[in-house]
C-alpha positions in Angstrom: 29.4 -85.7 -67.9 25.9 -86.6 -66.7 24.0 -83.9 -64.8 23.2 -84.9 -61.2 19.6 -84.7 -60.0 20.9 -83.5 -56.6 24.0 -81.4 -56.1 26.7 -83.3 -54.3 30.1 -82.2 -53.1 33.0 -84.4 -52.1 34.9 -83.8 -48.8 38.4 -85.3 -48.2 39.4 -84.9 -44.5 41.8 -86.3 -42.0 44.8 -85.5 -39.8 47.8 -83.5 -40.9 50.3 -85.5 -43.0 48.0 -88.3 -44.0 47.9 -87.7 -47.7 44.9 -85.5 -48.4 46.6 -83.4 -51.1 47.9 -86.4 -53.0 44.4 -87.9 -53.1 42.8 -84.7 -54.2 45.2 -84.3 -57.1 44.6 -87.9 -58.1 40.8 -87.3 -58.1 41.3 -84.2 -60.3 42.9 -86.5 -62.9 39.8 -88.5 -63.2 37.1 -85.8 -62.7 36.5 -82.1 -63.4 36.9 -80.6 -60.0 37.8 -77.4 -58.3 39.4 -77.6 -54.9 38.3 -75.7 -51.8 40.9 -75.7 -49.1 39.4 -76.1 -45.6 42.7 -75.3 -43.9 42.7 -72.4 -41.5 46.3 -71.5 -42.1 46.8 -72.0 -45.9 44.6 -68.9 -46.3 47.6 -66.8 -45.4 50.2 -65.5 -47.8 53.9 -66.2 -47.0 53.0 -69.2 -44.7 53.9 -71.8 -47.2 56.4 -74.4 -45.9 55.0 -74.5 -42.4 51.4 -75.0 -43.6 52.4 -77.7 -46.2 50.7 -75.8 -49.0 50.5 -77.6 -52.4 53.4 -76.6 -54.6 52.9 -74.0 -57.3 52.7 -76.5 -60.1 49.8 -78.2 -58.3 48.0 -74.9 -57.7 48.3 -74.1 -61.4 47.2 -77.6 -62.5 43.9 -77.6 -60.6 41.9 -74.5 -59.5 42.3 -74.0 -55.8 40.3 -71.6 -53.6 41.0 -70.2 -50.1 44.8 -70.5 -50.5 46.9 -67.3 -50.2 43.8 -65.1 -49.8 45.0 -63.1 -46.8 47.9 -61.3 -45.3 49.2 -62.7 -42.0 47.5 -59.9 -40.0 44.1 -60.1 -41.6 41.2 -61.3 -39.4 39.2 -64.3 -40.6 36.7 -66.6 -38.9 35.2 -70.0 -39.5 31.8 -68.4 -39.8 33.1 -66.2 -42.7 34.7 -69.2 -44.3 31.4 -71.1 -44.2 29.5 -68.3 -45.9 32.2 -67.6 -48.6 32.9 -71.3 -49.3 29.2 -71.9 -49.9 29.2 -69.1 -52.4 32.2 -70.5 -54.1 30.6 -74.0 -54.3 27.7 -72.5 -56.2 30.0 -70.9 -58.6 31.8 -74.2 -59.2 28.4 -75.9 -59.8 27.6 -73.3 -62.4 30.7 -74.3 -64.3 29.5 -77.9 -64.4 32.3 -78.9 -62.2 32.5 -80.8 -58.9 33.4 -79.0 -55.7 36.1 -81.0 -53.9 36.6 -79.8 -50.3 40.0 -80.8 -48.8 41.2 -80.1 -45.3 41.7 -80.9 -41.7 40.3 -77.9 -39.9 37.3 -79.4 -38.2 35.7 -76.1 -37.3 35.9 -74.8 -40.8 34.3 -77.9 -42.2 31.6 -77.7 -39.5 30.9 -74.0 -40.5 30.6 -75.0 -44.2 28.6 -78.2 -43.9 26.4 -77.4 -40.8 26.7 -73.7 -40.4 27.0 -71.6 -37.3 27.0 -67.9 -36.5 29.5 -66.2 -34.4 29.2 -62.9 -36.1 32.1 -60.8 -37.2 32.9 -60.1 -33.6 36.3 -58.5 -33.2 37.9 -56.3 -30.6 41.7 -56.1 -30.9 42.1 -54.2 -27.6 40.3 -56.9 -25.7 42.0 -59.7 -27.6 45.5 -58.2 -27.1 44.8 -57.7 -23.4 43.7 -61.4 -23.1 46.8 -62.5 -25.0 49.0 -60.6 -22.6 47.2 -62.3 -19.7 47.8 -65.7 -21.3 51.5 -65.0 -21.7 51.8 -63.8 -18.1 49.4 -66.1 -16.2 49.0 -69.1 -18.4 45.7 -70.5 -19.7 44.2 -71.8 -16.4 43.0 -68.4 -15.0 41.4 -67.5 -18.4 39.7 -70.9 -18.5 38.3 -70.3 -15.0 36.9 -67.0 -16.2 35.3 -68.6 -19.1 33.7 -71.3 -16.9 32.0 -68.5 -15.0 30.5 -66.8 -18.0 30.1 -69.5 -20.6 30.3 -72.9 -19.1 29.0 -74.7 -22.2 31.8 -73.4 -24.4 34.4 -73.9 -21.6 33.4 -77.6 -21.2 34.1 -78.1 -24.9 37.6 -76.8 -24.7 40.8 -78.1 -23.2 42.0 -75.9 -20.4 45.3 -75.5 -22.2 43.7 -74.3 -25.5 44.5 -70.7 -25.0 43.7 -69.6 -28.5 40.0 -70.8 -28.3 39.6 -69.7 -24.7 40.7 -66.2 -25.7 38.3 -66.2 -28.7 35.3 -67.2 -26.5 36.2 -64.5 -23.9 36.7 -61.9 -26.7 33.2 -62.6 -28.0 31.6 -62.3 -24.6 33.5 -59.2 -23.5 32.8 -57.6 -26.9 29.1 -58.4 -27.1 27.8 -59.5 -23.7 26.6 -62.8 -25.4 28.0 -66.2 -24.9 29.7 -67.8 -27.8 27.7 -71.0 -27.2 24.5 -69.0 -27.7 25.7 -67.2 -30.8 26.7 -70.5 -32.4 23.1 -71.8 -32.1 22.1 -69.2 -34.6 23.1 -71.3 -37.5 23.0 -70.5 -41.2 20.4 -72.4 -43.2 21.2 -75.9 -44.2 23.2 -76.0 -47.4 21.4 -76.8 -50.6 23.9 -79.5 -51.5 24.5 -83.0 -50.2 27.9 -84.2 -49.0 30.0 -87.3 -49.5 32.7 -87.4 -46.8 35.8 -89.5 -47.1 38.4 -89.7 -44.3 42.0 -90.8 -44.6 43.7 -92.4 -41.6 47.0 -94.2 -40.8 48.1 -96.5 -38.1 49.1 -94.1 -35.3 52.8 -95.0 -35.2 53.1 -94.7 -39.0 51.3 -91.4 -39.0 53.6 -90.0 -36.3 56.7 -91.2 -38.1 55.4 -89.6 -41.3 54.8 -86.3 -39.5 58.3 -86.4 -38.1 59.7 -86.9 -41.6 57.6 -84.1 -42.9 58.8 -81.7 -40.2 62.4 -82.6 -41.0 61.7 -81.8 -44.7 60.1 -78.5 -43.7 63.2 -77.4 -42.0 65.4 -78.7 -44.9 63.2 -76.7 -47.3 63.8 -73.4 -45.4 61.2 -73.1 -42.7 63.5 -70.9 -40.6 64.1 -68.5 -43.5 60.4 -68.4 -44.2 59.6 -67.3 -40.6 62.5 -64.9 -40.5 61.2 -63.3 -43.8 57.7 -62.9 -42.3 59.1 -61.1 -39.3 61.3 -58.9 -41.4 58.1 -57.7 -43.1 57.2 -56.3 -39.7 54.4 -58.7 -39.0 53.8 -59.0 -35.2 55.0 -62.3 -33.9 51.9 -62.5 -31.6 49.6 -62.6 -34.6 47.0 -65.4 -34.5 48.3 -66.7 -37.9 51.8 -67.1 -36.4 50.7 -68.5 -33.1 50.4 -72.0 -34.7 52.4 -75.1 -34.9 55.7 -74.6 -36.8 55.7 -70.9 -36.6 55.3 -70.4 -32.8 58.3 -72.7 -32.1 60.5 -71.2 -34.8 59.8 -67.7 -33.4 60.9 -69.0 -30.0 64.1 -70.2 -31.6 64.7 -66.9 -33.4 64.1 -65.1 -30.1 66.8 -67.3 -28.4 64.3 -68.9 -26.0 65.1 -72.5 -27.2 67.9 -74.1 -29.2 67.6 -75.5 -32.7 67.2 -79.2 -31.7 64.5 -78.3 -29.1 62.7 -76.2 -31.8 62.6 -79.2 -34.2 61.5 -81.5 -31.4 58.7 -79.2 -30.3 57.4 -78.8 -33.8 57.3 -82.6 -34.2 55.6 -83.1 -30.8 53.1 -80.4 -31.3 52.3 -81.6 -34.8 51.6 -85.1 -33.5 49.4 -83.6 -30.8 47.5 -81.6 -33.4 47.0 -84.7 -35.5 45.6 -86.6 -32.4 43.1 -83.8 -31.8 42.0 -83.9 -35.5 41.4 -87.6 -35.3 39.4 -87.2 -32.1 37.2 -84.5 -33.8 36.6 -86.5 -36.9 36.0 -89.8 -35.2 33.0 -88.4 -33.5 31.2 -88.1 -36.9 29.3 -91.1 -38.2 28.9 -90.2 -41.9 32.5 -90.5 -43.0 33.8 -93.4 -45.2 37.3 -94.1 -43.9 40.3 -95.4 -45.8 43.4 -96.5 -44.0 46.6 -95.5 -45.8 49.5 -97.9 -45.7 51.4 -96.6 -48.7 51.1 -94.1 -51.5 50.3 -96.8 -54.1 46.8 -97.0 -52.6 45.9 -93.5 -53.6 44.9 -94.1 -57.3 42.6 -96.9 -56.2 40.9 -94.9 -53.5 40.5 -92.0 -55.9 38.7 -94.3 -58.4 36.4 -95.6 -55.6 35.5 -92.0 -54.6 34.7 -91.0 -58.2 32.5 -94.1 -58.7 30.6 -93.4 -55.5 30.0 -89.9 -56.6 28.8 -91.1 -60.0 26.4 -93.5 -58.3 24.6 -90.7 -56.5 21.4 -90.0 -58.4 22.9 -89.4 -61.8 20.8 -89.0 -64.9 21.8 -91.2 -67.8 
């Protein structure tokens, strides 16, 4: 393989259920890559079905990083991912392989490619107190508090995004500094260049595919997976479990909703999540987009991506 003059990485991004994993595996068949998962939930052990982790045979076939690194109650941040993923990229370059970043967590990708600093700010007492307020009062009062202390961050968030509102309040109440100001203290620019490729589907097809994938998750044992996690005495209020697929199943296990409602909520919330992902990525101008109509397109797209990489400043 020719040695590049400039170090380049490949990023595959897009909404949930669009086919990113299939494309990454196809690229690995044409190119010596190691895959860095930019998925904020696949980091956690035991959260397998609900996070659509690649199957074991795929993980064994191609080296994957940032999958199954943490226990469900471990703390992790986008800032930490950005630092650790950059280090892993350097290690992959040293092996004369190509770093292939795959994921749909926009904040994780931003931390890796642009860098921001939020510090390792953590205060469980404050966070738990805010979480209790969220459960008792809803997100609106918390959002109004955030508007008063960090309007810049508040304006970036939806008033119903309780998770991120709590995080911003936790940072401020722990440090006395606004999250918006901390995030201006960015890491240095990375010493690699990035080729970004996005996968997209027509909205109706994407939603239908998401619904089918959710049905498969339940058929594959999502209820048993969540029950097993709770049986290991992990707190159901953990951040890792307060996510689509797990939150709804916990409500079902607790008897708050029936089975059909649980499945319907997972489908609805997965579609909403995909819509937010699309909105995030569409604001970026340096992504080459490929619309997916069927799986037969994947090999051709993979070949185009490999060729575009090879065309980038390679020595003959």
